[in-house]
C-alpha positions as CSV (number, residue, x, y, z in Angstrom):
1,M,-13.6,16.1,3.1
2,I,-10.3,14.2,2.1
3,K,-10.5,12.9,-1.5
4,V,-8.3,9.9,-1.9
5,H,-7.7,7.9,-4.8
6,L,-6.1,4.2,-3.9
7,D,-3.8,2.7,-6.2
8,T,-3.2,-0.9,-4.7
9,D,-2.4,-4.6,-5.4
10,L,-4.9,-6.0,-3.1
11,G,-5.3,-9.8,-3.4
12,G,-2.1,-11.0,-2.3
13,D,-0.6,-9.7,0.9
14,I,-3.5,-8.8,3.5
15,D,-2.3,-5.4,4.3
16,D,-3.9,-4.1,1.3
17,L,-7.0,-5.0,2.6
18,C,-6.0,-3.8,5.8
19,A,-5.6,-0.4,4.3
20,L,-8.9,-0.3,2.4
21,A,-10.7,-1.0,5.8
22,L,-8.9,2.0,7.0
23,L,-9.9,4.4,4.1
24,L,-13.6,2.9,4.5
25,S,-13.8,3.7,8.1
26,R,-12.6,7.4,7.7
27,K,-16.1,9.5,7.6
28,D,-13.9,12.2,6.5
29,V,-12.6,10.4,3.3
30,Q,-14.1,10.2,0.0
31,I,-12.5,7.5,-2.2
32,T,-12.9,9.0,-5.5
33,G,-11.5,5.7,-7.2
34,V,-9.5,2.7,-6.8
35,T,-7.1,1.2,-9.4
36,T,-5.4,-2.1,-9.2
37,V,-1.8,-2.8,-10.2
38,C,-0.1,-6.3,-11.0
39,D,-3.5,-7.5,-11.7
40,N,-4.1,-11.1,-13.0
41,L,-6.9,-10.9,-15.5
42,G,-8.7,-8.3,-13.5
43,Q,-8.9,-10.9,-10.4
44,R,-7.2,-8.0,-7.9
45,A,-10.3,-5.7,-9.1
46,G,-12.6,-7.8,-8.7
47,Y,-11.3,-8.6,-5.1
48,T,-11.5,-4.9,-4.5
49,R,-15.0,-4.7,-6.1
50,Y,-16.3,-7.6,-3.6
51,V,-14.9,-5.7,-0.6
52,L,-16.6,-2.3,-1.6
53,D,-19.8,-4.3,-2.2
54,L,-19.5,-5.9,1.0
55,E,-19.6,-2.4,3.0
56,G,-22.3,-1.1,0.1
57,R,-20.2,1.1,-1.7
58,R,-21.2,0.8,-5.3
59,D,-20.5,4.4,-5.7
60,I,-16.9,4.0,-5.7
61,P,-15.4,2.9,-9.0
62,V,-12.6,0.2,-9.5
63,A,-10.4,-0.1,-12.6
64,A,-8.0,-3.0,-13.3
65,G,-4.3,-1.4,-14.1
66,A,-1.2,-2.8,-15.6
67,E,-1.5,-6.8,-15.6
68,A,1.0,-9.0,-14.2
69,E,2.0,-10.8,-17.4
70,G,2.3,-7.2,-19.0
71,G,6.1,-7.3,-19.0
72,Y,6.5,-4.5,-16.5
73,F,7.7,-6.6,-13.4
74,R,10.6,-8.8,-12.4
75,Q,8.6,-11.9,-12.4
76,V,5.1,-12.7,-13.1
77,Y,3.6,-12.4,-9.5
78,G,0.4,-14.7,-8.8
79,L,-2.3,-14.8,-6.4
80,P,-2.6,-17.2,-3.5
81,P,-5.4,-19.9,-3.7
82,H,-8.9,-18.3,-3.7
83,E,-10.4,-20.9,-1.6
84,A,-8.0,-20.2,1.4
85,Y,-8.5,-16.4,1.8
86,W,-12.0,-15.9,0.4
87,S,-15.4,-17.4,1.4
88,E,-17.2,-17.1,-1.8
89,P,-16.7,-16.3,-5.1
90,A,-15.2,-12.8,-6.3
91,P,-15.7,-12.5,-9.8
92,A,-12.8,-10.9,-11.7
93,L,-13.3,-7.2,-13.5
94,P,-10.9,-7.2,-16.3
95,G,-10.7,-3.8,-18.3
96,P,-8.8,-1.5,-20.6
97,L,-5.6,-0.4,-19.4
98,D,-6.7,3.1,-20.2
99,D,-9.7,2.8,-18.0
100,A,-7.6,2.8,-15.2
101,L,-5.2,5.5,-16.0
102,A,-8.5,7.7,-16.9
103,L,-9.7,7.0,-13.6
104,I,-6.6,8.0,-11.9
105,K,-6.7,11.3,-14.0
106,N,-10.4,11.6,-13.0
107,S,-9.5,11.5,-9.4
108,L,-6.3,14.0,-9.6
109,D,-8.8,16.4,-11.5
110,Q,-11.2,16.3,-8.3
111,G,-8.2,17.2,-6.4
112,A,-7.5,13.8,-4.8
113,I,-4.4,12.7,-3.3
114,L,-3.1,9.6,-4.7
115,V,-2.0,6.7,-2.4
116,G,0.0,4.1,-3.9
117,I,0.4,0.7,-2.0
118,G,1.7,-1.2,-4.6
119,S,4.5,-1.4,-7.4
120,Y,4.4,2.1,-8.9
121,T,3.9,0.7,-12.6
122,N,0.4,2.6,-13.0
123,L,2.0,5.6,-11.9
124,R,4.4,5.4,-15.0
125,L,2.1,4.6,-17.3
126,F,-0.5,7.4,-16.2
127,G,2.6,10.0,-16.4
128,E,3.7,8.8,-19.9
129,K,-0.2,9.2,-21.2
130,Y,-0.9,12.2,-19.7
131,P,2.0,14.5,-19.6
132,G,2.5,17.1,-16.8
133,C,-0.3,15.4,-14.5
134,L,2.2,13.3,-12.4
135,E,4.1,16.4,-11.9
136,R,1.3,18.0,-10.5
137,A,-0.3,15.3,-8.1
138,R,0.3,14.8,-4.3
139,L,1.7,11.2,-3.8
140,F,1.9,9.1,-0.6
141,L,3.5,5.9,-1.5
142,M,4.5,2.9,0.5
143,G,8.1,2.2,-0.1
144,G,11.5,3.6,-0.3
145,Y,14.5,2.3,1.6
146,L,17.0,5.4,2.7
147,Y,18.0,4.3,6.0
148,P,18.4,0.7,7.6
149,V,15.9,-0.9,9.8
150,R,16.1,-0.1,13.6
151,P,17.6,-3.0,15.5
152,G,14.8,-4.9,17.0
153,F,13.2,-5.6,13.8
154,P,13.6,-7.4,10.9
155,Q,16.9,-6.5,9.3
156,W,15.7,-6.4,5.7
157,G,17.9,-4.7,3.1
158,N,16.9,-2.9,0.1
159,Q,16.0,-5.8,-2.1
160,M,13.1,-6.5,0.5
161,D,11.1,-3.0,-1.0
162,F,8.7,-5.1,-3.3
163,N,7.1,-1.7,-4.2
164,V,9.9,-0.4,-5.7
165,Q,12.1,-3.1,-6.9
166,A,9.5,-5.2,-8.3
167,D,9.1,-2.5,-11.2
168,V,12.5,-0.8,-11.2
169,R,11.6,1.2,-14.2
170,S,8.6,2.5,-13.3
171,A,9.7,3.3,-9.8
172,H,12.4,5.5,-11.1
173,Y,10.1,7.2,-13.1
174,A,7.6,8.1,-10.7
175,L,10.1,9.2,-8.0
176,Q,11.7,11.4,-10.7
177,H,8.7,13.0,-12.2
178,A,6.2,13.4,-9.4
179,G,5.8,16.8,-8.0
180,S,5.0,16.0,-4.5
181,V,6.1,12.8,-3.2
182,T,5.9,11.5,0.7
183,L,7.5,8.2,0.9
184,I,6.4,5.8,3.9
185,P,9.4,3.6,3.8
186,L,9.4,0.0,4.9
187,T,12.2,0.5,7.2
188,V,9.4,2.2,9.2
189,T,6.5,-0.1,8.2
190,V,8.3,-3.0,9.4
191,E,7.5,-1.8,12.8
192,T,3.8,-1.7,12.8
193,A,2.0,-5.2,13.7
194,L,-1.5,-6.7,12.8
195,R,-1.7,-9.3,16.1
196,R,-3.8,-12.3,17.0
197,A,-5.1,-10.7,19.9
198,Y,-6.6,-8.3,17.8
199,L,-8.9,-10.9,16.1
200,P,-11.7,-11.6,18.6
201,A,-12.6,-7.9,18.3
202,L,-12.3,-7.9,14.3
203,R,-14.5,-11.0,13.9
204,Q,-17.3,-8.9,16.1
205,A,-16.6,-5.7,13.7
206,G,-19.0,-6.4,10.8
207,S,-18.5,-8.5,7.4
208,L,-15.3,-6.6,6.7
209,G,-13.7,-7.1,10.0
210,S,-14.8,-10.7,9.8
211,L,-13.3,-11.0,6.6
212,I,-9.7,-9.2,7.7
213,A,-9.8,-11.7,10.9
214,A,-10.7,-14.7,8.4
215,Q,-7.7,-13.5,6.1
216,A,-5.2,-13.0,8.9
217,E,-5.7,-16.5,10.3
218,A,-5.2,-17.9,6.5
219,F,-2.0,-15.4,6.2
220,A,-0.7,-16.8,9.7
221,T,-0.7,-20.4,8.8
222,E,1.0,-19.7,5.4
223,Y,3.6,-17.4,6.8
224,Q,4.1,-18.3,10.2
225,Y,5.3,-14.6,11.2
226,E,4.7,-15.3,14.9
227,T,7.6,-18.1,14.7
228,L,9.8,-16.0,12.1
229,F,9.7,-12.6,13.6
230,G,7.4,-12.5,16.5
231,G,9.5,-15.0,18.3
232,T,13.1,-13.4,17.3
233,C,12.7,-9.6,17.0
234,P,12.3,-8.0,20.2
235,G,10.8,-4.9,19.0
236,L,7.7,-6.9,17.6
237,P,5.0,-8.6,19.4
238,R,5.4,-12.3,19.9
239,D,2.0,-12.5,18.4
240,L,2.5,-10.9,14.8
241,I,0.5,-12.3,12.1
242,N,1.7,-9.5,9.5
243,F,3.0,-6.2,9.3
244,Q,0.8,-3.2,8.4
245,H,2.8,-1.5,5.7
246,D,-0.2,-0.3,3.7
247,P,-2.2,0.8,6.4
248,L,0.3,3.0,7.9
249,A,1.1,4.7,4.6
250,C,-3.0,5.4,4.0
251,A,-2.8,6.8,7.8
252,I,-0.1,9.0,7.1
253,A,-1.8,10.2,3.9
254,L,-4.8,11.3,5.9
255,G,-2.7,13.1,8.5
256,W,-2.0,10.7,11.7
257,D,0.8,11.9,13.3
258,M,1.6,10.2,16.5
259,G,5.2,10.2,16.9
260,V,5.8,10.8,13.1
261,E,8.7,12.3,12.0
262,F,9.7,13.4,8.5
263,E,13.2,14.1,6.8
264,E,12.6,16.2,3.3
265,A,15.5,16.8,0.5
266,P,16.0,16.5,-2.8
267,M,16.6,12.4,-3.7
268,V,18.7,11.1,-5.8
269,V,17.6,7.5,-7.5
270,E,20.1,5.4,-9.7
271,E,20.0,1.9,-10.7
272,Q,22.7,-0.4,-9.3
273,D,22.9,-4.3,-10.1
274,G,19.3,-4.5,-11.1
275,C,17.9,-2.6,-8.1
276,L,16.7,1.1,-7.5
277,V,18.7,2.7,-4.8
278,E,17.7,6.2,-3.4
279,R,19.8,8.7,-1.3
280,F,19.3,11.8,-0.1
281,A,20.9,14.7,-1.9
282,P,20.2,18.0,-0.2
283,G,22.3,20.3,-3.0
284,A,20.7,18.1,-6.0
285,Q,18.3,19.9,-8.3
286,G,14.7,18.7,-8.3
287,A,11.8,19.2,-6.0
288,P,12.5,17.7,-2.2
289,V,10.9,14.4,-1.2
290,R,9.4,13.9,2.1
291,V,10.3,10.7,4.1
292,V,8.9,9.4,7.2
293,T,11.8,8.5,9.3
294,K,10.1,7.8,12.7
295,I,6.7,6.9,14.0
296,D,4.9,5.6,17.4
297,A,4.1,1.9,16.1
298,E,2.0,0.8,19.3
299,A,0.0,4.1,18.8
300,F,-0.5,3.2,15.2
301,N,-1.4,-0.3,15.8
302,R,-4.4,1.1,18.6
303,Y,-5.4,3.5,16.1
304,W,-6.0,0.9,13.3
305,L,-7.8,-1.5,15.4
306,E,-10.2,1.0,17.1
307,L,-10.5,2.4,13.8
308,I,-11.8,-0.9,12.3
309,T,-13.6,-1.9,15.3
310,L,-15.5,1.0,16.5
311,T,-17.2,2.1,13.3
């Protein structure tokens, strides 16, 4: 059994929901806890609790972490209109920050890996509250920008790496203090796709699949990725609804390895013009960081869909 603690900003971009669905669909995974980051008075935690309850998973504890208005972030990040993405109420679940940090510690004390698919704010706050614990944790983090995006995909730069750049101070801290880090960077996750072709199967995949399909349609209407990227990037399917940044991070944390390649070396992180810049430095001191450099994106897309729809 693989024990996993998930740190997420579920409630905005729908790939967090797709990532949680992946973890719930794996029968060999025990989710020891979920903490939310960049929360909005506990509403992200409330959404997470709603999803878990939908699947009958009252056994999984949830705690609201760093608040969006807590002074941690580059700006105050809100949530999309509730009625556009959720068909019924999902009460907020506010709570003391210390409860979220204690939940992370409890998970790590059980031997869980920590998968971070939001900004790294809770990780810094955890490391500061429990000195030495972050150094002993095994982290799998969605984010990082060491190489440019391959041709055929959106040519995004480092500033688009939200999980790192939304809270540079915390990202700098986490990458310097964590003892074991695997980064699943934007430059690789941007090759994945949640496609419109998947929606019929998702609608037949129980309550959670139906929720993903409904939110995917809402997301497609709001962001128009089919036009922006599907129609302009030859490496992506034309019916692209969203990228699967966070599900890919979860899958690699669990050992999915189709076409996956890594590079591993010590890494230097430094702030430049308000952004965090990372680079490999093979001769530098410090623990090596493992970075995903290549995947079989089509194989991952199929893996995710089959996992969610065949459960």
